[in-house]
C-alpha positions in Angstrom: 282.3 118.4 -13.7 285.3 116.3 -13.4 285.7 115.2 -9.8 283.6 113.1 -7.3 283.2 116.0 -5.0 281.6 118.1 -7.7 279.5 115.3 -8.7 278.4 114.6 -5.1 277.5 118.4 -4.9 275.5 118.4 -7.9 273.4 115.3 -6.8 272.9 116.8 -3.3 270.9 119.9 -5.3 268.6 117.6 -7.1 265.2 117.1 -6.1 264.3 113.8 -4.2 262.6 112.5 -7.4 265.9 113.0 -9.4 267.7 111.4 -6.9 265.7 108.5 -6.7 265.8 107.9 -10.7 269.6 108.5 -10.7 269.8 105.9 -7.8 267.6 103.4 -10.0 269.9 104.2 -13.0 273.0 103.5 -11.0 271.8 100.3 -9.7 270.8 99.2 -13.2 274.3 99.8 -14.3 275.8 97.2 -11.9 277.0 93.7 -12.7 274.1 91.0 -12.6 273.8 89.4 -9.0 272.9 85.9 -10.5 275.3 83.9 -12.3 274.4 82.4 -15.6 273.2 79.1 -14.2 271.3 80.8 -11.5 269.5 83.0 -14.2 268.7 80.0 -16.4 267.1 78.4 -13.4 265.0 81.3 -12.4 263.9 81.7 -16.0 263.0 78.2 -16.1 260.9 78.5 -12.8 259.3 81.7 -14.2 258.4 79.7 -17.5 256.8 76.8 -15.4 254.9 79.5 -13.4 253.6 80.9 -16.5 252.4 77.7 -17.9 250.8 77.0 -14.7 248.9 80.2 -14.6 248.0 79.8 -18.5 246.5 76.4 -17.5 244.4 77.9 -14.7 246.3 76.3 -12.0 247.6 79.5 -10.4 246.7 81.1 -6.9 244.3 83.8 -7.1 245.5 87.4 -6.7 243.3 88.0 -3.9 244.4 84.9 -2.0 248.2 86.1 -2.7 247.1 89.6 -1.2 245.5 88.1 2.0 248.9 86.0 2.5 250.9 89.0 1.9 249.0 90.9 4.5 249.4 88.0 7.0 253.0 88.0 6.7 253.4 91.7 6.9 251.4 91.6 10.2 253.8 89.2 11.8 
């Protein structure tokens, strides 16, 4: 297989589950969307969130699910 056309034909013959797996893999090969600064800020926010959860300051999962149901219904 050495041309894009051959690759496209081969992909076309894959079962849907394998196409999905291939798609996920290809997307994982892309360059990160976040800059280093954005990534550091995101990780810091996640660390703060984890610390809040560890301290019992989080929102119960059922309440989160209710909010999501409400948002999805709009």
